[in-house]
Backbone as XML, in Angstrom:
<?xml version="1.0"?>
<chain id="A" units="angstrom">
  <residue number="1" name="UNK">
    <atom name="N" x="147.582" y="147.133" z="73.325"/>
    <atom name="CA" x="148.283" y="147.144" z="74.700"/>
    <atom name="C" x="149.850" y="147.228" z="74.352"/>
  </residue>
  <residue number="2" name="UNK">
    <atom name="N" x="150.128" y="147.381" z="73.116"/>
    <atom name="CA" x="151.473" y="147.564" z="72.776"/>
    <atom name="C" x="152.154" y="148.969" z="73.259"/>
  </residue>
  <residue number="3" name="UNK">
    <atom name="N" x="151.232" y="149.950" z="73.558"/>
    <atom name="CA" x="151.849" y="151.128" z="74.141"/>
    <atom name="C" x="152.323" y="151.075" z="75.485"/>
  </residue>
  <residue number="4" name="UNK">
    <atom name="N" x="151.586" y="150.222" z="76.290"/>
    <atom name="CA" x="151.997" y="150.150" z="77.751"/>
    <atom name="C" x="153.165" y="149.176" z="77.947"/>
  </residue>
  <residue number="5" name="UNK">
    <atom name="N" x="154.043" y="149.411" z="78.887"/>
    <atom name="CA" x="155.063" y="148.726" z="79.095"/>
    <atom name="C" x="154.809" y="147.787" z="80.475"/>
  </residue>
  <residue number="6" name="UNK">
    <atom name="N" x="153.928" y="148.012" z="81.129"/>
    <atom name="CA" x="153.398" y="147.131" z="82.320"/>
    <atom name="C" x="152.887" y="145.967" z="81.875"/>
  </residue>
  <residue number="7" name="UNK">
    <atom name="N" x="152.885" y="145.062" z="82.756"/>
    <atom name="CA" x="152.138" y="143.579" z="82.545"/>
    <atom name="C" x="150.805" y="143.943" z="82.278"/>
  </residue>
  <residue number="8" name="UNK">
    <atom name="N" x="150.094" y="142.936" z="81.557"/>
    <atom name="CA" x="148.597" y="143.147" z="81.258"/>
    <atom name="C" x="147.868" y="142.945" z="82.675"/>
  </residue>
  <residue number="9" name="UNK">
    <atom name="N" x="148.309" y="142.215" z="83.370"/>
    <atom name="CA" x="147.342" y="141.824" z="84.546"/>
    <atom name="C" x="147.446" y="142.993" z="85.563"/>
  </residue>
  <residue number="10" name="UNK">
    <atom name="N" x="148.662" y="143.800" z="85.803"/>
    <atom name="CA" x="148.720" y="145.026" z="86.450"/>
    <atom name="C" x="147.923" y="146.086" z="85.796"/>
  </residue>
  <residue number="11" name="UNK">
    <atom name="N" x="147.864" y="146.089" z="84.390"/>
    <atom name="CA" x="147.076" y="147.178" z="83.838"/>
    <atom name="C" x="145.556" y="147.057" z="84.163"/>
  </residue>
  <residue number="12" name="UNK">
    <atom name="N" x="145.070" y="145.773" z="83.963"/>
    <atom name="CA" x="143.781" y="145.336" z="84.185"/>
    <atom name="C" x="143.498" y="145.802" z="85.643"/>
  </residue>
  <residue number="13" name="UNK">
    <atom name="N" x="144.160" y="145.367" z="86.538"/>
    <atom name="CA" x="143.840" y="145.646" z="88.014"/>
    <atom name="C" x="143.780" y="147.158" z="88.192"/>
  </residue>
  <residue number="14" name="UNK">
    <atom name="N" x="144.739" y="147.907" z="87.578"/>
    <atom name="CA" x="144.609" y="149.420" z="87.800"/>
    <atom name="C" x="143.496" y="150.052" z="87.122"/>
  </residue>
  <residue number="15" name="UNK">
    <atom name="N" x="143.240" y="149.561" z="85.755"/>
    <atom name="CA" x="141.976" y="149.918" z="85.109"/>
    <atom name="C" x="140.670" y="149.667" z="85.743"/>
  </residue>
  <residue number="16" name="UNK">
    <atom name="N" x="140.619" y="148.576" z="86.298"/>
    <atom name="CA" x="139.520" y="148.209" z="87.344"/>
    <atom name="C" x="139.193" y="148.881" z="88.369"/>
  </residue>
  <residue number="17" name="UNK">
    <atom name="N" x="140.342" y="149.121" z="89.186"/>
    <atom name="CA" x="140.338" y="150.152" z="90.375"/>
    <atom name="C" x="140.011" y="151.456" z="89.886"/>
  </residue>
  <residue number="18" name="UNK">
    <atom name="N" x="140.467" y="152.135" z="88.843"/>
    <atom name="CA" x="140.119" y="153.408" z="88.446"/>
    <atom name="C" x="138.510" y="153.359" z="87.982"/>
  </residue>
  <residue number="19" name="UNK">
    <atom name="N" x="138.122" y="152.553" z="87.453"/>
    <atom name="CA" x="136.587" y="152.435" z="87.026"/>
    <atom name="C" x="135.841" y="152.288" z="88.338"/>
  </residue>
  <residue number="20" name="UNK">
    <atom name="N" x="136.147" y="151.602" z="89.173"/>
    <atom name="CA" x="135.480" y="151.334" z="90.372"/>
    <atom name="C" x="135.297" y="152.804" z="91.238"/>
  </residue>
  <residue number="21" name="UNK">
    <atom name="N" x="136.385" y="153.401" z="91.256"/>
    <atom name="CA" x="136.486" y="154.435" z="92.147"/>
    <atom name="C" x="135.662" y="155.828" z="91.374"/>
  </residue>
  <residue number="22" name="UNK">
    <atom name="N" x="135.705" y="155.559" z="90.077"/>
    <atom name="CA" x="134.956" y="156.649" z="89.262"/>
    <atom name="C" x="133.468" y="156.239" z="89.480"/>
  </residue>
  <residue number="23" name="UNK">
    <atom name="N" x="133.044" y="154.999" z="89.404"/>
    <atom name="CA" x="131.588" y="154.741" z="89.685"/>
    <atom name="C" x="131.330" y="155.191" z="91.200"/>
  </residue>
  <residue number="24" name="UNK">
    <atom name="N" x="132.089" y="155.053" z="92.147"/>
    <atom name="CA" x="131.670" y="155.360" z="93.486"/>
    <atom name="C" x="131.654" y="156.807" z="93.650"/>
  </residue>
  <residue number="25" name="UNK">
    <atom name="N" x="132.447" y="157.730" z="92.943"/>
    <atom name="CA" x="132.369" y="159.067" z="92.993"/>
    <atom name="C" x="130.969" y="159.371" z="92.272"/>
  </residue>
  <residue number="26" name="UNK">
    <atom name="N" x="130.711" y="158.945" z="91.117"/>
    <atom name="CA" x="129.535" y="159.299" z="90.547"/>
    <atom name="C" x="128.204" y="159.062" z="91.300"/>
  </residue>
  <residue number="27" name="UNK">
    <atom name="N" x="128.161" y="157.856" z="91.954"/>
    <atom name="CA" x="127.125" y="157.645" z="92.923"/>
    <atom name="C" x="126.965" y="158.442" z="94.015"/>
  </residue>
  <residue number="28" name="UNK">
    <atom name="N" x="128.183" y="159.004" z="94.576"/>
    <atom name="CA" x="128.015" y="159.792" z="95.646"/>
    <atom name="C" x="127.427" y="161.180" z="95.161"/>
  </residue>
  <residue number="29" name="UNK">
    <atom name="N" x="127.942" y="161.634" z="94.066"/>
    <atom name="CA" x="127.469" y="162.821" z="93.378"/>
    <atom name="C" x="125.998" y="162.640" z="92.979"/>
  </residue>
  <residue number="30" name="UNK">
    <atom name="N" x="125.425" y="161.605" z="92.524"/>
    <atom name="CA" x="124.013" y="161.440" z="92.280"/>
    <atom name="C" x="123.231" y="161.408" z="93.529"/>
  </residue>
  <residue number="31" name="UNK">
    <atom name="N" x="123.613" y="160.895" z="94.741"/>
    <atom name="CA" x="123.017" y="160.839" z="95.845"/>
    <atom name="C" x="122.944" y="162.266" z="96.516"/>
  </residue>
  <residue number="32" name="UNK">
    <atom name="N" x="124.081" y="163.191" z="96.313"/>
    <atom name="CA" x="123.843" y="164.481" z="96.808"/>
    <atom name="C" x="123.049" y="165.397" z="95.923"/>
  </residue>
  <residue number="33" name="UNK">
    <atom name="N" x="122.946" y="165.088" z="94.533"/>
    <atom name="CA" x="122.019" y="165.791" z="93.860"/>
    <atom name="C" x="120.672" y="165.570" z="94.046"/>
  </residue>
  <residue number="34" name="UNK">
    <atom name="N" x="120.349" y="164.300" z="94.348"/>
    <atom name="CA" x="118.797" y="163.893" z="94.752"/>
    <atom name="C" x="118.731" y="164.541" z="96.009"/>
  </residue>
  <residue number="35" name="UNK">
    <atom name="N" x="119.517" y="164.459" z="97.027"/>
    <atom name="CA" x="119.063" y="164.945" z="98.375"/>
    <atom name="C" x="118.943" y="166.485" z="98.237"/>
  </residue>
  <residue number="36" name="UNK">
    <atom name="N" x="119.687" y="167.304" z="97.476"/>
    <atom name="CA" x="119.589" y="168.667" z="97.214"/>
    <atom name="C" x="118.490" y="168.964" z="96.393"/>
  </residue>
  <residue number="37" name="UNK">
    <atom name="N" x="118.088" y="168.373" z="95.294"/>
    <atom name="CA" x="116.740" y="168.505" z="94.769"/>
    <atom name="C" x="115.376" y="168.346" z="95.741"/>
  </residue>
  <residue number="38" name="UNK">
    <atom name="N" x="115.456" y="167.525" z="96.648"/>
    <atom name="CA" x="114.425" y="167.117" z="97.532"/>
    <atom name="C" x="114.476" y="168.316" z="98.401"/>
  </residue>
  <residue number="39" name="UNK">
    <atom name="N" x="115.591" y="168.858" z="98.953"/>
    <atom name="CA" x="115.553" y="169.935" z="99.854"/>
    <atom name="C" x="115.038" y="171.195" z="99.261"/>
  </residue>
  <residue number="40" name="UNK">
    <atom name="N" x="115.375" y="171.309" z="98.131"/>
    <atom name="CA" x="115.017" y="172.545" z="97.158"/>
    <atom name="C" x="113.347" y="172.398" z="97.091"/>
  </residue>
  <residue number="41" name="UNK">
    <atom name="N" x="113.060" y="171.356" z="96.403"/>
    <atom name="CA" x="111.530" y="170.938" z="96.519"/>
    <atom name="C" x="110.665" y="171.370" z="97.801"/>
  </residue>
  <residue number="42" name="UNK">
    <atom name="N" x="111.326" y="170.841" z="98.798"/>
    <atom name="CA" x="110.567" y="170.950" z="100.141"/>
    <atom name="C" x="110.737" y="172.469" z="100.700"/>
  </residue>
  <residue number="43" name="UNK">
    <atom name="N" x="111.953" y="173.155" z="100.445"/>
    <atom name="CA" x="111.860" y="174.525" z="100.779"/>
    <atom name="C" x="111.090" y="175.616" z="99.958"/>
  </residue>
  <residue number="44" name="UNK">
    <atom name="N" x="110.987" y="175.247" z="98.760"/>
    <atom name="CA" x="110.091" y="175.852" z="97.819"/>
    <atom name="C" x="108.395" y="175.722" z="98.233"/>
  </residue>
  <residue number="45" name="UNK">
    <atom name="N" x="108.335" y="174.522" z="98.585"/>
    <atom name="CA" x="106.803" y="174.457" z="99.011"/>
    <atom name="C" x="106.537" y="175.015" z="100.491"/>
  </residue>
  <residue number="46" name="UNK">
    <atom name="N" x="107.510" y="174.943" z="101.325"/>
    <atom name="CA" x="107.574" y="175.683" z="102.708"/>
    <atom name="C" x="107.477" y="177.311" z="102.408"/>
  </residue>
  <residue number="47" name="UNK">
    <atom name="N" x="108.198" y="177.687" z="101.675"/>
    <atom name="CA" x="108.088" y="179.346" z="101.322"/>
    <atom name="C" x="106.818" y="179.683" z="100.793"/>
  </residue>
  <residue number="48" name="UNK">
    <atom name="N" x="106.232" y="178.881" z="99.844"/>
    <atom name="CA" x="105.055" y="179.314" z="99.190"/>
    <atom name="C" x="103.905" y="179.134" z="100.218"/>
  </residue>
  <residue number="49" name="UNK">
    <atom name="N" x="103.981" y="178.185" z="101.108"/>
    <atom name="CA" x="103.152" y="178.075" z="102.205"/>
    <atom name="C" x="103.119" y="179.416" z="103.009"/>
  </residue>
  <residue number="50" name="UNK">
    <atom name="N" x="104.183" y="179.792" z="103.649"/>
    <atom name="CA" x="104.375" y="180.901" z="104.504"/>
    <atom name="C" x="104.079" y="182.291" z="103.723"/>
  </residue>
  <residue number="51" name="UNK">
    <atom name="N" x="104.530" y="182.214" z="102.475"/>
    <atom name="CA" x="103.980" y="183.357" z="101.748"/>
    <atom name="C" x="102.422" y="183.561" z="101.565"/>
  </residue>
  <residue number="52" name="UNK">
    <atom name="N" x="101.752" y="182.509" z="101.417"/>
    <atom name="CA" x="100.174" y="182.610" z="101.351"/>
    <atom name="C" x="99.577" y="182.903" z="102.772"/>
  </residue>
  <residue number="53" name="UNK">
    <atom name="N" x="100.604" y="182.541" z="103.767"/>
    <atom name="CA" x="99.833" y="182.833" z="105.184"/>
    <atom name="C" x="100.082" y="184.232" z="105.345"/>
  </residue>
  <residue number="54" name="UNK">
    <atom name="N" x="101.296" y="184.819" z="105.069"/>
    <atom name="CA" x="101.536" y="186.174" z="104.978"/>
    <atom name="C" x="100.639" y="187.068" z="104.370"/>
  </residue>
  <residue number="55" name="UNK">
    <atom name="N" x="100.313" y="186.632" z="103.008"/>
    <atom name="CA" x="99.292" y="187.309" z="102.380"/>
    <atom name="C" x="97.801" y="187.376" z="102.933"/>
  </residue>
  <residue number="56" name="UNK">
    <atom name="N" x="97.511" y="186.153" z="103.359"/>
    <atom name="CA" x="96.277" y="186.134" z="104.029"/>
    <atom name="C" x="96.017" y="187.121" z="105.241"/>
  </residue>
  <residue number="57" name="UNK">
    <atom name="N" x="97.341" y="187.139" z="106.032"/>
    <atom name="CA" x="97.405" y="187.985" z="107.246"/>
    <atom name="C" x="97.391" y="189.278" z="106.822"/>
  </residue>
  <residue number="58" name="UNK">
    <atom name="N" x="97.821" y="189.689" z="106.068"/>
    <atom name="CA" x="97.855" y="191.251" z="105.488"/>
    <atom name="C" x="96.445" y="191.670" z="104.923"/>
  </residue>
  <residue number="59" name="UNK">
    <atom name="N" x="95.857" y="190.699" z="103.965"/>
    <atom name="CA" x="94.610" y="191.185" z="103.689"/>
    <atom name="C" x="93.577" y="191.209" z="104.960"/>
  </residue>
  <residue number="60" name="UNK">
    <atom name="N" x="93.613" y="190.126" z="105.749"/>
    <atom name="CA" x="92.858" y="190.132" z="107.123"/>
    <atom name="C" x="93.162" y="191.710" z="107.917"/>
  </residue>
  <residue number="61" name="UNK">
    <atom name="N" x="94.254" y="191.946" z="108.067"/>
    <atom name="CA" x="94.591" y="193.379" z="108.738"/>
    <atom name="C" x="93.939" y="194.395" z="107.972"/>
  </residue>
  <residue number="62" name="UNK">
    <atom name="N" x="94.132" y="194.385" z="106.463"/>
    <atom name="CA" x="93.361" y="195.523" z="105.783"/>
    <atom name="C" x="92.121" y="195.587" z="106.029"/>
  </residue>
  <residue number="63" name="UNK">
    <atom name="N" x="91.296" y="194.343" z="105.942"/>
    <atom name="CA" x="89.886" y="194.366" z="106.337"/>
    <atom name="C" x="89.582" y="194.790" z="107.496"/>
  </residue>
  <residue number="64" name="UNK">
    <atom name="N" x="90.241" y="194.484" z="108.620"/>
    <atom name="CA" x="90.067" y="194.983" z="109.816"/>
    <atom name="C" x="90.122" y="196.602" z="110.006"/>
  </residue>
  <residue number="65" name="UNK">
    <atom name="N" x="91.117" y="196.918" z="109.301"/>
    <atom name="CA" x="91.395" y="198.549" z="109.278"/>
    <atom name="C" x="90.176" y="199.172" z="108.521"/>
  </residue>
  <residue number="66" name="UNK">
    <atom name="N" x="89.902" y="198.549" z="107.368"/>
    <atom name="CA" x="88.822" y="199.129" z="106.694"/>
    <atom name="C" x="87.535" y="199.119" z="107.523"/>
  </residue>
  <residue number="67" name="UNK">
    <atom name="N" x="87.263" y="197.965" z="108.031"/>
    <atom name="CA" x="85.997" y="197.749" z="108.909"/>
    <atom name="C" x="86.184" y="198.895" z="110.094"/>
  </residue>
  <residue number="68" name="UNK">
    <atom name="N" x="87.230" y="199.151" z="110.641"/>
    <atom name="CA" x="87.425" y="199.883" z="111.693"/>
    <atom name="C" x="87.126" y="201.388" z="111.307"/>
  </residue>
  <residue number="69" name="UNK">
    <atom name="N" x="87.500" y="201.744" z="109.830"/>
    <atom name="CA" x="87.284" y="202.918" z="109.560"/>
    <atom name="C" x="85.838" y="203.345" z="109.327"/>
  </residue>
  <residue number="70" name="UNK">
    <atom name="N" x="85.164" y="202.233" z="108.543"/>
    <atom name="CA" x="83.876" y="202.267" z="108.235"/>
    <atom name="C" x="82.865" y="202.559" z="109.661"/>
  </residue>
  <residue number="71" name="UNK">
    <atom name="N" x="83.299" y="201.710" z="110.776"/>
    <atom name="CA" x="82.724" y="201.982" z="111.969"/>
    <atom name="C" x="82.944" y="203.196" z="112.506"/>
  </residue>
  <residue number="72" name="UNK">
    <atom name="N" x="83.912" y="203.958" z="112.372"/>
    <atom name="CA" x="84.025" y="205.232" z="113.123"/>
    <atom name="C" x="83.170" y="206.299" z="112.130"/>
  </residue>
  <residue number="73" name="UNK">
    <atom name="N" x="83.048" y="206.013" z="111.056"/>
    <atom name="CA" x="82.402" y="207.005" z="109.998"/>
    <atom name="C" x="80.665" y="206.881" z="110.434"/>
  </residue>
  <residue number="74" name="UNK">
    <atom name="N" x="80.391" y="205.568" z="110.777"/>
    <atom name="CA" x="78.875" y="205.410" z="111.157"/>
    <atom name="C" x="78.928" y="205.940" z="112.582"/>
  </residue>
  <residue number="75" name="UNK">
    <atom name="N" x="79.755" y="205.780" z="113.348"/>
    <atom name="CA" x="79.760" y="206.515" z="114.724"/>
    <atom name="C" x="79.467" y="208.117" z="114.555"/>
  </residue>
  <residue number="76" name="UNK">
    <atom name="N" x="80.291" y="208.609" z="113.674"/>
    <atom name="CA" x="80.154" y="210.028" z="113.486"/>
    <atom name="C" x="78.862" y="210.433" z="112.865"/>
  </residue>
  <residue number="77" name="UNK">
    <atom name="N" x="78.450" y="209.791" z="112.118"/>
    <atom name="CA" x="76.985" y="209.885" z="111.431"/>
    <atom name="C" x="75.891" y="209.940" z="112.488"/>
  </residue>
  <residue number="78" name="UNK">
    <atom name="N" x="75.889" y="208.977" z="113.297"/>
    <atom name="CA" x="75.131" y="208.688" z="114.349"/>
    <atom name="C" x="75.099" y="209.964" z="115.367"/>
  </residue>
  <residue number="79" name="UNK">
    <atom name="N" x="76.267" y="210.251" z="115.662"/>
    <atom name="CA" x="76.470" y="211.253" z="116.621"/>
    <atom name="C" x="75.707" y="212.606" z="116.102"/>
  </residue>
  <residue number="80" name="UNK">
    <atom name="N" x="76.132" y="212.863" z="114.830"/>
    <atom name="CA" x="75.629" y="213.985" z="114.073"/>
    <atom name="C" x="74.044" y="214.076" z="114.094"/>
  </residue>
  <residue number="81" name="UNK">
    <atom name="N" x="73.369" y="212.815" z="113.949"/>
    <atom name="CA" x="72.108" y="212.707" z="113.784"/>
    <atom name="C" x="71.252" y="212.852" z="115.159"/>
  </residue>
  <residue number="82" name="UNK">
    <atom name="N" x="71.896" y="212.512" z="116.317"/>
    <atom name="CA" x="71.441" y="212.637" z="117.509"/>
    <atom name="C" x="71.431" y="214.143" z="118.250"/>
  </residue>
  <residue number="83" name="UNK">
    <atom name="N" x="72.451" y="214.747" z="117.708"/>
    <atom name="CA" x="72.681" y="216.133" z="117.931"/>
    <atom name="C" x="71.742" y="217.172" z="117.338"/>
  </residue>
</chain>
């Protein structure tokens, strides 16, 4: 404490206040990081869910189109056989 010219009681109070403000800032940052991690987790899960729904819808549309094409081919064959 020889390098400081202020009284020890004042230094102790200032150091204590500095430590407390540092702790408060660190806790706030931790809370923000946690909330952002939770948000990222939830958004990732939501995005994956909607991606699966979109892929399922695309495959269903493809199946319907393929079924329609097969149905048209069958109709053409039936028309040819009846004539």
